[in-house]
ROBASE-278504 format. One record per residue (C-alpha): residue number from 0; residue in three letters; x, z, y. Coordinates in nm, 3 decimals. Example, Ala and Ser with C-alpha at 12.3 -4.5 7.8 and 13.67 -1.06 7.14 Angstrom:
+-----+---------+---------+---------+---------+
| num | residuo |      px |      pz |      py |
+-----+---------+---------+---------+---------+
|   0 |     ALA |   1.230 |   0.780 |  -0.450 |
|   1 |     SER |   1.367 |   0.714 |  -0.106 |
+-----+---------+---------+---------+---------+
//
This chain:
+-----+---------+---------+---------+---------+
| num | residuo |      px |      pz |      py |
+-----+---------+---------+---------+---------+
|   0 |     UNK |   2.600 | -11.690 |  -0.300 |
|   1 |     UNK |   2.545 | -11.732 |  -0.678 |
|   2 |     UNK |   2.845 | -11.822 |  -0.892 |
|   3 |     UNK |   2.839 | -11.982 |  -1.235 |
|   4 |     UNK |   3.056 | -11.944 |  -1.547 |
|   5 |     UNK |   3.161 | -12.188 |  -1.801 |
|   6 |     UNK |   3.200 | -12.038 |  -2.154 |
|   7 |     UNK |   3.239 | -12.365 |  -2.336 |
|   8 |     UNK |   3.619 | -12.328 |  -2.351 |
|   9 |     UNK |   3.582 | -11.983 |  -2.563 |
|  10 |     UNK |   3.373 | -12.190 |  -2.825 |
|  11 |     UNK |   3.634 | -12.485 |  -2.867 |
|  12 |     UNK |   3.680 | -12.513 |  -3.249 |
|  13 |     UNK |   3.961 | -12.730 |  -3.369 |
|  14 |     UNK |   3.978 | -12.881 |  -3.713 |
|  15 |     UNK |   4.271 | -12.860 |  -3.921 |
|  16 |     UNK |   4.425 | -13.025 |  -4.212 |
|  17 |     UNK |   4.541 | -12.799 |  -4.452 |
|  18 |     UNK |   4.658 | -13.048 |  -4.734 |
|  19 |     UNK |   4.810 | -13.377 |  -4.705 |
|  20 |     UNK |   4.863 | -13.621 |  -5.012 |
|  21 |     UNK |   4.895 | -13.311 |  -5.225 |
|  22 |     UNK |   5.137 | -13.144 |  -4.978 |
|  23 |     UNK |   5.039 | -12.780 |  -4.861 |
|  24 |     UNK |   5.056 | -12.775 |  -4.488 |
|  25 |     UNK |   5.011 | -12.383 |  -4.488 |
|  26 |     UNK |   4.778 | -12.265 |  -4.189 |
|  27 |     UNK |   4.710 | -12.627 |  -4.105 |
|  28 |     UNK |   4.801 | -12.897 |  -3.852 |
|  29 |     UNK |   4.531 | -12.988 |  -3.595 |
|  30 |     UNK |   4.373 | -13.333 |  -3.705 |
|  31 |     UNK |   4.366 | -13.478 |  -3.363 |
|  32 |     UNK |   4.748 | -13.424 |  -3.343 |
|  33 |     UNK |   4.797 | -13.531 |  -3.679 |
|  34 |     UNK |   4.606 | -13.862 |  -3.623 |
|  35 |     UNK |   4.784 | -13.915 |  -3.280 |
|  36 |     UNK |   5.117 | -13.864 |  -3.449 |
|  37 |     UNK |   5.030 | -14.100 |  -3.719 |
|  38 |     UNK |   4.924 | -14.375 |  -3.519 |
|  39 |     UNK |   5.242 | -14.332 |  -3.272 |
|  40 |     UNK |   5.461 | -14.362 |  -3.575 |
|  41 |     UNK |   5.282 | -14.660 |  -3.700 |
|  42 |     UNK |   5.320 | -14.835 |  -3.376 |
|  43 |     UNK |   5.680 | -14.729 |  -3.285 |
|  44 |     UNK |   5.835 | -14.778 |  -3.633 |
|  45 |     UNK |   5.633 | -15.087 |  -3.694 |
|  46 |     UNK |   5.759 | -15.253 |  -3.397 |
|  47 |     UNK |   6.135 | -15.136 |  -3.431 |
|  48 |     UNK |   6.099 | -15.262 |  -3.788 |
|  49 |     UNK |   5.975 | -15.617 |  -3.667 |
|  50 |     UNK |   6.249 | -15.628 |  -3.388 |
|  51 |     UNK |   6.550 | -15.466 |  -3.574 |
|  52 |     UNK |   6.484 | -15.430 |  -3.929 |
|  53 |     UNK |   6.542 | -15.110 |  -4.148 |
|  54 |     UNK |   6.726 | -14.837 |  -3.989 |
|  55 |     UNK |   7.084 | -14.732 |  -4.080 |
|  56 |     UNK |   7.195 | -14.361 |  -4.079 |
|  57 |     UNK |   7.304 | -14.389 |  -3.706 |
|  58 |     UNK |   6.987 | -14.560 |  -3.584 |
|  59 |     UNK |   6.733 | -14.363 |  -3.788 |
|  60 |     UNK |   6.702 | -14.117 |  -3.510 |
|  61 |     UNK |   6.584 | -14.367 |  -3.270 |
|  62 |     UNK |   6.302 | -14.473 |  -3.516 |
|  63 |     UNK |   6.191 | -14.114 |  -3.620 |
|  64 |     UNK |   6.248 | -13.873 |  -3.306 |
|  65 |     UNK |   6.055 | -14.059 |  -3.007 |
|  66 |     UNK |   5.707 | -14.053 |  -3.161 |
|  67 |     UNK |   5.786 | -13.698 |  -3.281 |
|  68 |     UNK |   5.877 | -13.574 |  -2.929 |
|  69 |     UNK |   5.553 | -13.750 |  -2.764 |
|  70 |     UNK |   5.336 | -13.610 |  -3.035 |
|  71 |     UNK |   5.471 | -13.243 |  -3.009 |
|  72 |     UNK |   5.466 | -13.232 |  -2.623 |
|  73 |     UNK |   5.186 | -13.481 |  -2.567 |
|  74 |     UNK |   4.942 | -13.265 |  -2.784 |
|  75 |     UNK |   5.007 | -12.941 |  -2.581 |
|  76 |     UNK |   4.752 | -12.836 |  -2.316 |
|  77 |     UNK |   4.821 | -12.933 |  -1.981 |
|  78 |     UNK |   4.958 | -12.657 |  -1.756 |
|  79 |     UNK |   4.762 | -12.812 |  -1.446 |
|  80 |     UNK |   4.438 | -12.882 |  -1.613 |
|  81 |     UNK |   4.383 | -12.703 |  -1.933 |
|  82 |     UNK |   4.094 | -12.925 |  -2.064 |
|  83 |     UNK |   4.354 | -13.219 |  -2.105 |
|  84 |     UNK |   4.631 | -13.281 |  -2.328 |
|  85 |     UNK |   4.983 | -13.367 |  -2.156 |
|  86 |     UNK |   4.960 | -13.721 |  -2.309 |
|  87 |     UNK |   4.627 | -13.780 |  -2.100 |
|  88 |     UNK |   4.807 | -13.666 |  -1.786 |
|  89 |     UNK |   5.090 | -13.900 |  -1.867 |
|  90 |     UNK |   4.876 | -14.203 |  -1.931 |
|  91 |     UNK |   4.656 | -14.148 |  -1.605 |
|  92 |     UNK |   4.977 | -14.086 |  -1.403 |
|  93 |     UNK |   5.129 | -14.428 |  -1.541 |
|  94 |     UNK |   4.821 | -14.613 |  -1.475 |
|  95 |     UNK |   4.794 | -14.483 |  -1.124 |
|  96 |     UNK |   5.151 | -14.571 |  -1.056 |
|  97 |     UNK |   5.125 | -14.925 |  -1.197 |
|  98 |     UNK |   4.786 | -15.031 |  -1.114 |
|  99 |     UNK |   4.683 | -14.783 |  -0.838 |
| 100 |     UNK |   4.286 | -14.746 |  -0.821 |
| 101 |     UNK |   4.025 | -14.901 |  -0.622 |
| 102 |     UNK |   3.900 | -14.669 |  -0.346 |
| 103 |     UNK |   3.528 | -14.570 |  -0.366 |
| 104 |     UNK |   3.357 | -14.629 |  -0.046 |
| 105 |     UNK |   2.997 | -14.489 |   0.065 |
| 106 |     UNK |   2.938 | -14.414 |  -0.303 |
| 107 |     UNK |   3.030 | -14.748 |  -0.437 |
| 108 |     UNK |   2.784 | -14.928 |  -0.214 |
| 109 |     UNK |   3.057 | -15.140 |  -0.050 |
| 110 |     UNK |   3.372 | -15.275 |  -0.212 |
| 111 |     UNK |   3.699 | -15.176 |  -0.061 |
| 112 |     UNK |   3.905 | -15.441 |   0.106 |
| 113 |     UNK |   4.272 | -15.504 |  -0.011 |
| 114 |     UNK |   4.397 | -15.332 |   0.310 |
| 115 |     UNK |   4.202 | -15.001 |   0.214 |
| 116 |     UNK |   4.371 | -14.984 |  -0.122 |
| 117 |     UNK |   4.675 | -14.757 |  -0.156 |
| 118 |     UNK |   4.999 | -14.957 |  -0.155 |
| 119 |     UNK |   5.243 | -14.961 |  -0.412 |
| 120 |     UNK |   5.514 | -14.835 |  -0.181 |
| 121 |     UNK |   5.282 | -14.532 |  -0.082 |
| 122 |     UNK |   5.229 | -14.466 |  -0.453 |
| 123 |     UNK |   5.579 | -14.464 |  -0.561 |
| 124 |     UNK |   5.754 | -14.309 |  -0.252 |
| 125 |     UNK |   5.757 | -13.961 |  -0.382 |
| 126 |     UNK |   5.930 | -14.103 |  -0.699 |
| 127 |     UNK |   6.171 | -14.332 |  -0.531 |
| 128 |     UNK |   6.262 | -14.131 |  -0.245 |
| 129 |     UNK |   6.619 | -14.024 |  -0.392 |
| 130 |     UNK |   6.693 | -14.400 |  -0.434 |
| 131 |     UNK |   6.638 | -14.482 |  -0.060 |
| 132 |     UNK |   7.028 | -14.396 |   0.025 |
| 133 |     UNK |   7.156 | -14.530 |  -0.291 |
| 134 |     UNK |   7.306 | -14.874 |  -0.362 |
| 135 |     UNK |   7.015 | -14.943 |  -0.539 |
| 136 |     UNK |   6.774 | -14.941 |  -0.231 |
| 137 |     UNK |   6.762 | -15.323 |  -0.219 |
| 138 |     UNK |   6.587 | -15.321 |  -0.558 |
| 139 |     UNK |   6.340 | -15.051 |  -0.451 |
| 140 |     UNK |   6.251 | -15.286 |  -0.142 |
| 141 |     UNK |   6.229 | -15.574 |  -0.356 |
| 142 |     UNK |   5.996 | -15.414 |  -0.612 |
| 143 |     UNK |   5.777 | -15.202 |  -0.360 |
| 144 |     UNK |   5.811 | -15.434 |  -0.052 |
| 145 |     UNK |   5.944 | -15.375 |   0.274 |
| 146 |     UNK |   5.792 | -15.070 |   0.478 |
| 147 |     UNK |   5.705 | -15.311 |   0.732 |
| 148 |     UNK |   5.491 | -15.497 |   0.509 |
| 149 |     UNK |   5.231 | -15.226 |   0.446 |
| 150 |     UNK |   4.892 | -15.340 |   0.561 |
| 151 |     UNK |   4.710 | -15.113 |   0.817 |
| 152 |     UNK |   4.460 | -14.879 |   0.639 |
| 153 |     UNK |   4.125 | -14.771 |   0.719 |
| 154 |     UNK |   4.274 | -14.511 |   0.936 |
| 155 |     UNK |   4.310 | -14.137 |   0.922 |
| 156 |     UNK |   4.042 | -13.922 |   0.746 |
| 157 |     UNK |   3.755 | -13.787 |   0.966 |
| 158 |     UNK |   3.748 | -13.419 |   0.967 |
| 159 |     UNK |   3.425 | -13.262 |   0.945 |
| 160 |     UNK |   3.345 | -12.914 |   1.118 |
| 161 |     UNK |   2.990 | -12.867 |   1.011 |
| 162 |     UNK |   2.828 | -12.528 |   1.017 |
| 163 |     UNK |   2.499 | -12.443 |   0.800 |
| 164 |     UNK |   2.215 | -12.333 |   0.996 |
| 165 |     UNK |   1.904 | -12.153 |   0.867 |
| 166 |     UNK |   1.582 | -12.256 |   1.033 |
| 167 |     UNK |   1.267 | -12.044 |   1.004 |
| 168 |     UNK |   0.924 | -12.177 |   0.954 |
| 169 |     UNK |   0.837 | -12.177 |   1.314 |
| 170 |     UNK |   1.137 | -12.421 |   1.386 |
| 171 |     UNK |   1.039 | -12.627 |   1.112 |
| 172 |     UNK |   0.671 | -12.646 |   1.227 |
| 173 |     UNK |   0.821 | -12.739 |   1.568 |
| 174 |     UNK |   1.041 | -13.012 |   1.409 |
| 175 |     UNK |   0.763 | -13.188 |   1.224 |
| 176 |     UNK |   0.505 | -13.152 |   1.514 |
| 177 |     UNK |   0.151 | -13.100 |   1.515 |
| 178 |     UNK |   0.103 | -13.420 |   1.318 |
| 179 |     UNK |   0.239 | -13.255 |   0.992 |
| 180 |     UNK |  -0.006 | -12.961 |   1.031 |
| 181 |     UNK |  -0.306 | -13.208 |   1.080 |
| 182 |     UNK |  -0.194 | -13.402 |   0.773 |
| 183 |     UNK |  -0.190 | -13.082 |   0.562 |
| 184 |     UNK |  -0.541 | -12.968 |   0.696 |
| 185 |     UNK |  -0.686 | -13.316 |   0.620 |
| 186 |     UNK |  -0.545 | -13.296 |   0.261 |
| 187 |     UNK |  -0.698 | -12.958 |   0.209 |
| 188 |     UNK |  -1.027 | -13.079 |   0.302 |
+-----+---------+---------+---------+---------+
//
């Protein structure tokens, strides 16, 4: 069996910013991380300035630290999928927990009915299992719905146990029958 190798990761070139507003940044900061950090600071600090005004000495940390931590840890390569940043994985995971996803059935030929979607309780179950025995269990049931209210799904997956077979030309000839041979002979004439 043939195997292919992908060499594109070896050719990844990351642009770096070596100077910013006249300040030397040494070996440089990756530009994509710098842009993400600037956008996060603008959104976070701008919204806090609109809500609470200018920071004091005590609240300056709340204005400065969250975007810095998200930028530092978010722009690192993911351990599970090295082609993505952590912030991408966080966004996809959050979207899945909040919105779920619409299943693709028959390659998109048929739209999934509502009972075939993964329920909110099934999506959140691993994250909220520790709250089931706590005093907050009623909030979990209210947010996720009671376990009895889960609609019946499409059923369990069908396991396929197919085995490939190699047919020779004689078997193919028998499968197509004599008409295929006649058509070839007529086409040749």
